[in-house]
C-alpha positions as a Python dict, from the first residue, in 0.01 Angstrom:
ca = {
    (1, 'M'): (0, 0, 0),
    (2, 'Q'): (-266, -257, -79),
    (3, 'E'): (-352, -462, 225),
    (4, 'S'): (-340, -838, 199),
    (5, 'P'): (-695, -976, 204),
    (6, 'L'): (-813, -1146, 521),
    (7, 'I'): (-921, -1507, 482),
    (8, 'G'): (-1202, -1643, 699),
    (9, 'F'): (-1250, -2013, 762),
    (10, 'S'): (-1471, -2228, 984),
    (11, 'D'): (-1322, -2285, 1329),
    (12, 'G'): (-1556, -2541, 1477),
    (13, 'P'): (-1924, -2557, 1576),
    (14, 'I'): (-2074, -2324, 1835),
    (15, 'E'): (-2207, -2521, 2128),
    (16, 'K'): (-2551, -2445, 2268),
    (17, 'K'): (-2411, -2340, 2604),
    (18, 'K'): (-2175, -2088, 2444),
    (19, 'G'): (-2317, -1739, 2413),
    (20, 'T'): (-2233, -1524, 2111),
    (21, 'F'): (-2244, -1146, 2075),
    (22, 'Y'): (-2251, -883, 1802),
    (23, 'Y'): (-1869, -895, 1789),
    (24, 'T'): (-1862, -1274, 1734),
    (25, 'N'): (-1781, -1373, 1377),
    (26, 'K'): (-1989, -1672, 1285),
    (27, 'I'): (-2168, -1877, 1025),
    (28, 'G'): (-2540, -1950, 1067),
    (29, 'G'): (-2720, -1955, 1400),
    (30, 'T'): (-2929, -1651, 1489),
    (31, 'P'): (-2804, -1294, 1442),
    (32, 'D'): (-2676, -1108, 1747),
    (33, 'P'): (-2804, -751, 1714),
    (34, 'I'): (-2589, -458, 1812),
    (35, 'P'): (-2720, -280, 2129),
    (36, 'G'): (-3019, -65, 2046),
    (37, 'I'): (-3085, -224, 1706),
    (38, 'S'): (-3422, -392, 1660),
    (39, 'H'): (-3413, -767, 1598),
    (40, 'A'): (-3650, -861, 1318),
    (41, 'Y'): (-3742, -1139, 1080),
    (42, 'N'): (-3639, -1066, 721),
    (43, 'Q'): (-3855, -1174, 432),
    (44, 'C'): (-3752, -1283, 84),
    (45, 'A'): (-3848, -1033, -186),
    (46, 'V'): (-3908, -1324, -428),
    (47, 'C'): (-4123, -1573, -236),
    (48, 'D'): (-4207, -1388, 89),
    (49, 'G'): (-4040, -1669, 283),
    (50, 'I'): (-3826, -1603, 589),
    (51, 'L'): (-3454, -1551, 524),
    (52, 'G'): (-3198, -1761, 709),
    (53, 'H'): (-2897, -1601, 876),
    (54, 'V'): (-2583, -1687, 674),
    (55, 'V'): (-2293, -1495, 835),
    (56, 'Q'): (-2228, -1233, 1101),
    (57, 'I'): (-1911, -1024, 1060),
    (58, 'Y'): (-1778, -774, 1315),
    (59, 'C'): (-1579, -529, 1103),
    (60, 'P'): (-1504, -188, 1263),
    (61, 'L'): (-1314, 53, 1040),
    (62, 'A'): (-988, 192, 1173),
    (63, 'A'): (-1075, 558, 1115),
    (64, 'S'): (-1423, 529, 1265),
    (65, 'P'): (-1529, 543, 1634),
    (66, 'Y'): (-1823, 310, 1565),
    (67, 'H'): (-1862, -55, 1651),
    (68, 'R'): (-1980, -211, 1327),
    (69, 'T'): (-2139, -546, 1240),
    (70, 'I'): (-2274, -679, 909),
    (71, 'H'): (-2532, -957, 885),
    (72, 'V'): (-2599, -1148, 563),
    (73, 'F'): (-2929, -1333, 513),
    (74, 'A'): (-3051, -1559, 230),
    (75, 'C'): (-3361, -1753, 132),
    (76, 'P'): (-3314, -2133, 137),
    (77, 'N'): (-3610, -2185, -98),
    (78, 'P'): (-3477, -2370, -410),
    (79, 'Q'): (-3681, -2147, -643),
    (80, 'C'): (-3499, -1841, -508),
    (81, 'S'): (-3149, -1985, -553),
    (82, 'G'): (-2910, -1749, -728),
    (83, 'K'): (-3148, -1452, -724),
    (84, 'P'): (-2999, -1141, -563),
    (85, 'E'): (-3346, -1035, -442),
    (86, 'S'): (-3345, -1337, -210),
    (87, 'W'): (-3035, -1209, -29),
    (88, 'K'): (-2995, -923, 216),
    (89, 'A'): (-2694, -753, 380),
    (90, 'L'): (-2762, -530, 682),
    (91, 'R'): (-2502, -302, 844),
    (92, 'S'): (-2542, -193, 1208),
    (93, 'Q'): (-2329, 49, 1410),
    (94, 'F'): (-2321, 217, 1749),
    (95, 'L'): (-2106, 436, 1972),
    (96, 'E'): (-2035, 327, 2327),
    (97, 'S'): (-2125, 679, 2439),
    (98, 'E'): (-2479, 624, 2311),
    (99, 'M'): (-2524, 344, 2564),
    (100, 'K'): (-2504, 594, 2849),
    (101, 'Q'): (-2861, 712, 2793),
    (102, 'P'): (-3174, 532, 2672),
    (103, 'L'): (-3249, 578, 2304),
    (104, 'A'): (-3601, 696, 2392),
    (105, 'L'): (-3458, 991, 2586),
    (106, 'Q'): (-3242, 1117, 2301),
    (107, 'D'): (-3351, 1419, 2097),
    (108, 'M'): (-3484, 1241, 1789),
    (109, 'N'): (-3542, 1572, 1609),
    (110, 'G'): (-3175, 1657, 1613),
    (111, 'L'): (-3042, 1336, 1462),
    (112, 'Q'): (-2789, 1375, 1186),
    (113, 'V'): (-2632, 1127, 947),
    (114, 'K'): (-2272, 1094, 1060),
    (115, 'Q'): (-1997, 983, 824),
    (116, 'A'): (-1666, 840, 939),
    (117, 'A'): (-1385, 1028, 766),
    (118, 'M'): (-1169, 770, 593),
    (119, 'S'): (-990, 714, 267),
    (120, 'T'): (-983, 400, 56),
    (121, 'T'): (-622, 341, 161),
    (122, 'D'): (-694, 376, 533),
    (123, 'W'): (-842, 31, 566),
    (124, 'C'): (-858, -153, 893),
    (125, 'D'): (-535, -106, 1086),
    (126, 'E'): (-726, -313, 1340),
    (127, 'A'): (-893, -537, 1083),
    (128, 'D'): (-774, -856, 1251),
    (129, 'D'): (-1016, -773, 1534),
    (130, 'W'): (-1311, -908, 1335),
    (131, 'G'): (-1175, -1258, 1346),
    (132, 'M'): (-960, -1282, 1656),
    (133, 'E'): (-1175, -1150, 1939),
    (134, 'A'): (-1221, -1481, 2114),
    (135, 'E'): (-859, -1596, 2103),
    (136, 'D'): (-643, -1289, 2159),
    (137, 'N'): (-606, -1048, 2450),
    (138, 'E'): (-814, -763, 2315),
    (139, 'P'): (-832, -403, 2428),
    (140, 'E'): (-1082, -359, 2708),
    (141, 'S'): (-1336, -203, 2472),
    (142, 'R'): (-1340, -501, 2236),
    (143, 'S'): (-1373, -817, 2440),
    (144, 'Q'): (-1396, -833, 2817),
    (145, 'A'): (-1560, -493, 2845),
    (146, 'H'): (-1832, -592, 2598),
    (147, 'T'): (-1888, -932, 2751),
    (148, 'E'): (-1911, -810, 3109),
    (149, 'T'): (-2073, -470, 3065),
    (150, 'A'): (-2245, -418, 2729),
    (151, 'Q'): (-2543, -645, 2774),
    (152, 'P'): (-2600, -565, 3146),
    (153, 'V'): (-2592, -194, 3064),
    (154, 'M'): (-2849, -235, 2789),
    (155, 'D'): (-3064, -455, 3011),
    (156, 'S'): (-3064, -193, 3283),
    (157, 'L'): (-3146, 81, 3035),
    (158, 'T'): (-3434, -116, 2891),
    (159, 'A'): (-3565, -191, 3238),
    (160, 'G'): (-3554, 179, 3320),
    (161, 'L'): (-3778, 281, 3032),
    (162, 'D'): (-4152, 300, 3089),
    (163, 'V'): (-4383, 64, 2905),
    (164, 'S'): (-4494, 321, 2649),
    (165, 'N'): (-4137, 396, 2546),
    (166, 'R'): (-4055, 29, 2508),
    (167, 'L'): (-4365, -30, 2298),
    (168, 'Q'): (-4280, 272, 2087),
    (169, 'G'): (-3939, 126, 2004),
    (170, 'L'): (-4068, -222, 1935),
    (171, 'C'): (-4022, -326, 1574),
    (172, 'L'): (-4118, -661, 1424),
    (173, 'N'): (-3973, -589, 1082),
    (174, 'W'): (-3683, -382, 953),
    (175, 'P'): (-3751, -122, 684),
    (176, 'G'): (-3825, -294, 356),
    (177, 'D'): (-3986, -599, 511),
    (178, 'H'): (-4355, -648, 452),
    (179, 'G'): (-4467, -923, 683),
    (180, 'G'): (-4585, -958, 1038),
    (181, 'A'): (-4457, -1144, 1337),
    (182, 'V'): (-4326, -1492, 1265),
    (183, 'P'): (-4309, -1780, 1512),
    (184, 'P'): (-3943, -1854, 1597),
    (185, 'T'): (-3992, -2216, 1489),
    (186, 'A'): (-4067, -2096, 1135),
    (187, 'V'): (-3731, -1920, 1095),
    (188, 'P'): (-3485, -2131, 892),
    (189, 'T'): (-3167, -2164, 1097),
    (190, 'F'): (-2832, -2293, 976),
    (191, 'Q'): (-2592, -2480, 1201),
    (192, 'P'): (-2364, -2226, 1375),
    (193, 'F'): (-1983, -2222, 1337),
    (194, 'Y'): (-1715, -1980, 1452),
    (195, 'I'): (-1513, -1794, 1187),
    (196, 'S'): (-1139, -1747, 1237),
    (197, 'V'): (-915, -1532, 1019),
    (198, 'V'): (-564, -1517, 876),
    (199, 'E'): (-399, -1280, 632),
    (200, 'E'): (-367, -1427, 286),
    (201, 'A'): (-4, -1318, 274),
    (202, 'D'): (68, -1541, 576),
    (203, 'L'): (-38, -1844, 373),
    (204, 'V'): (240, -1794, 122),
    (205, 'G'): (516, -1971, 314),
    (206, 'H'): (772, -2198, 147),
    (207, 'D'): (594, -2522, 239),
    (208, 'D'): (255, -2379, 149),
    (209, 'L'): (390, -2262, -185),
    (210, 'Q'): (525, -2606, -273),
    (211, 'H'): (195, -2769, -185),
    (212, 'A'): (-4, -2508, -376),
    (213, 'N'): (210, -2549, -687),
    (214, 'K'): (172, -2928, -665),
    (215, 'L'): (-205, -2880, -665),
    (216, 'L'): (-173, -2646, -961),
    (217, 'R'): (22, -2903, -1162),
    (218, 'E'): (-254, -3154, -1102),
    (219, 'Y'): (-513, -2894, -1200),
    (220, 'E'): (-323, -2815, -1521),
    (221, 'E'): (-312, -3181, -1620),
    (222, 'R'): (-680, -3232, -1544),
    (223, 'E'): (-805, -2917, -1720),
    (224, 'G'): (-544, -2883, -1994),
    (225, 'V'): (-453, -2529, -1902),
    (226, 'A'): (-119, -2359, -1827),
    (227, 'V'): (-153, -2157, -1508),
    (228, 'G'): (207, -2095, -1406),
    (229, 'E'): (369, -2081, -1065),
    (230, 'I'): (199, -1913, -772),
    (231, 'G'): (400, -1630, -628),
    (232, 'T'): (321, -1407, -334),
    (233, 'C'): (-8, -1233, -391),
    (234, 'E'): (72, -948, -155),
    (235, 'G'): (23, -615, -326),
    (236, 'E'): (-161, -754, -628),
    (237, 'R'): (-471, -564, -726),
    (238, 'A'): (-601, -822, -974),
    (239, 'E'): (-527, -1167, -1109),
    (240, 'K'): (-361, -1228, -1447),
    (241, 'Y'): (-574, -1468, -1646),
    (242, 'E'): (-417, -1770, -1817),
    (243, 'K'): (-321, -1743, -2180),
    (244, 'A'): (-430, -2098, -2252),
    (245, 'E'): (-797, -2189, -2256),
    (246, 'A'): (-925, -2423, -1985),
    (247, 'K'): (-1126, -2724, -2098),
    (248, 'H'): (-1440, -2560, -1968),
    (249, 'G'): (-1342, -2240, -2151),
    (250, 'D'): (-1357, -2020, -1841),
    (251, 'A'): (-1031, -1838, -1771),
    (252, 'V'): (-1192, -1638, -1490),
    (253, 'F'): (-1288, -1956, -1308),
    (254, 'S'): (-934, -2092, -1358),
    (255, 'S'): (-793, -1775, -1205),
    (256, 'F'): (-1037, -1808, -916),
    (257, 'M'): (-924, -2165, -849),
    (258, 'K'): (-560, -2062, -864),
    (259, 'R'): (-606, -1791, -602),
    (260, 'I'): (-806, -1998, -353),
    (261, 'S'): (-568, -2297, -382),
    (262, 'L'): (-360, -2131, -108),
    (263, 'C'): (-649, -2202, 130),
    (264, 'P'): (-921, -2416, -33),
    (265, 'E'): (-1126, -2427, 289),
    (266, 'Q'): (-1177, -2048, 301),
    (267, 'V'): (-1540, -1944, 346),
    (268, 'L'): (-1492, -1566, 332),
    (269, 'R'): (-1251, -1306, 189),
    (270, 'Y'): (-1238, -958, 343),
    (271, 'S'): (-1071, -657, 179),
    (272, 'W'): (-1239, -322, 245),
    (273, 'S'): (-1224, -112, -74),
    (274, 'G'): (-1015, -387, -231),
    (275, 'S'): (-1077, -597, -541),
    (276, 'P'): (-1326, -885, -541),
    (277, 'L'): (-1240, -1229, -672),
    (278, 'F'): (-1495, -1318, -939),
    (279, 'I'): (-1582, -1682, -999),
    (280, 'A'): (-1722, -1612, -1347),
    (281, 'E'): (-1692, -1330, -1598),
    (282, 'P'): (-1869, -1029, -1439),
    (283, 'P'): (-2082, -787, -1641),
    (284, 'S'): (-1871, -527, -1819),
    (285, 'N'): (-2060, -253, -1635),
    (286, 'I'): (-2029, -410, -1288),
    (287, 'N'): (-1903, -83, -1137),
    (288, 'Q'): (-2208, 101, -1268),
    (289, 'M'): (-2437, -173, -1135),
    (290, 'V'): (-2336, -102, -775),
    (291, 'P'): (-2573, 173, -656),
    (292, 'T'): (-2474, 458, -431),
    (293, 'C'): (-2571, 446, -65),
    (294, 'A'): (-2947, 496, -31),
    (295, 'Q'): (-2898, 679, 298),
    (296, 'C'): (-2625, 935, 222),
    (297, 'G'): (-2559, 908, -153),
    (298, 'S'): (-2191, 813, -119),
    (299, 'P'): (-2041, 549, -350),
    (300, 'R'): (-2026, 193, -229),
    (301, 'V'): (-1702, -6, -214),
    (302, 'F'): (-1636, -378, -211),
    (303, 'E'): (-1593, -507, 146),
    (304, 'F'): (-1607, -888, 155),
    (305, 'Q'): (-1734, -1194, -27),
    (306, 'L'): (-1869, -1536, 64),
    (307, 'M'): (-1692, -1832, -92),
    (308, 'P'): (-1833, -2157, -240),
    (309, 'T'): (-1685, -2374, 37),
    (310, 'L'): (-1939, -2212, 269),
    (311, 'V'): (-2218, -2397, 87),
    (312, 'S'): (-2126, -2733, 243),
    (313, 'L'): (-2151, -2581, 595),
    (314, 'L'): (-2496, -2432, 549),
    (315, 'R'): (-2708, -2717, 677),
    (316, 'S'): (-3023, -2698, 885),
    (317, 'K'): (-2984, -2676, 1261),
    (318, 'D'): (-3305, -2879, 1277),
    (319, 'L'): (-3201, -3229, 1172),
    (320, 'S'): (-3560, -3312, 1078),
    (321, 'S'): (-3561, -3052, 799),
    (322, 'E'): (-3333, -2976, 509),
    (323, 'L'): (-3205, -2636, 400),
    (324, 'V'): (-3012, -2596, 77),
    (325, 'L'): (-2838, -2278, -31),
    (326, 'E'): (-2642, -2284, -357),
    (327, 'F'): (-2412, -2008, -483),
    (328, 'G'): (-2069, -1951, -631),
    (329, 'T'): (-1969, -1631, -457),
    (330, 'V'): (-2162, -1344, -298),
    (331, 'L'): (-1999, -1000, -308),
    (332, 'V'): (-2099, -743, -46),
    (333, 'Y'): (-2057, -372, -124),
    (334, 'T'): (-2101, -114, 153),
    (335, 'C'): (-2118, 264, 190),
    (336, 'R'): (-1771, 409, 145),
    (337, 'D'): (-1834, 657, 428),
    (338, 'S'): (-2003, 396, 648),
    (339, 'C'): (-2272, 655, 726),
    (340, 'W'): (-2484, 611, 1035),
    (341, 'T'): (-2770, 807, 1192),
    (342, 'S'): (-2695, 865, 1559),
    (343, 'G'): (-2952, 692, 1774),
    (344, 'S'): (-3091, 483, 1489),
    (345, 'N'): (-3254, 152, 1584),
    (346, 'A'): (-3264, 10, 1230),
    (347, 'P'): (-2973, -125, 1023),
    (348, 'V'): (-2868, 6, 682),
    (349, 'K'): (-2934, -218, 384),
    (350, 'E'): (-2628, -268, 164),
    (351, 'F'): (-2576, -411, -187),
    (352, 'L'): (-2497, -771, -282),
    (353, 'F'): (-2389, -919, -615),
    (354, 'V'): (-2447, -1294, -649),
    (355, 'Q'): (-2262, -1521, -891),
    (356, 'A'): (-2355, -1886, -948),
    (357, 'D'): (-2080, -2147, -933),
    (358, 'P'): (-1994, -2262, -1288),
    (359, 'D'): (-1868, -2595, -1155),
    (360, 'Q'): (-2035, -2655, -816),
    (361, 'K'): (-1937, -3023, -812),
    (362, 'L'): (-1576, -2929, -733),
    (363, 'F'): (-1688, -2816, -386),
    (364, 'K'): (-1908, -3112, -298),
}
């Protein structure tokens, strides 16, 4: 059965006194690295500027023993807007068992790339974890255990290493970056917000359906297009495009608007190995454009996408400066096997596909 996509939306600003962790789903702020993963400044491949942190998503896969977090970065430089080279998605993982001994003491010569055995239909029995960790009573290994033990354990491990080992593991830049150390004040930082999640199927209640169809009638009158009634989207693999032409001539965009009308404030859609929701006609060879995993050679699958409503939330944390990031939707594709090298201290770079918004004014 096809899982209903998970819908992420902003759930309030993160206060300065509130600490966040690698399992906190959030917009903006600074990335929270997984234990043992080097924290670095990422540079734009277009202008060499420093990338700002856009979202942090904790997304463990049900068939995998790994904790798993994905960070998305982007360049706020206007000249880089819409260019995929100015974006970066980094996947980090770790096993709790690896925290029991310092990384420097592990046998680095015996490291192997491990792949979590999973099928494309075995997606996230525990997927709600990535958006509910702060509100629900989680298993000990997901919430309280991490908060009370994960960081102290890593702190004690780090303190136990000698200076030479710590210097050996120090990394100012992740693989692929080509700059030196950057003063923290030079890093563009967006205002931080929590992300909460619901299943899209839960939005299709009777009252929601009436409201959504009312919005559709208004949309039809404004655009001169016949969309039809919204039914439950559960189990659908793809949208059916309208037979009539919209005034702007973009049936794909009309279909996009129809789908998100159930929750216009959504900032993220998550559906591991599901179908993305394009905002404009994608290239006919989009599947061939997605490269295989550079680390293990496995195919990549769609995992989640950023939505245009997120644009209005991406404002500078420093009120004296202005950061502007424009996009329609950003699709993130990740290794199907979620491969990971045991003991690695560097994240895996994944693939992004960026689409510009054909009618950005609708989201202003």
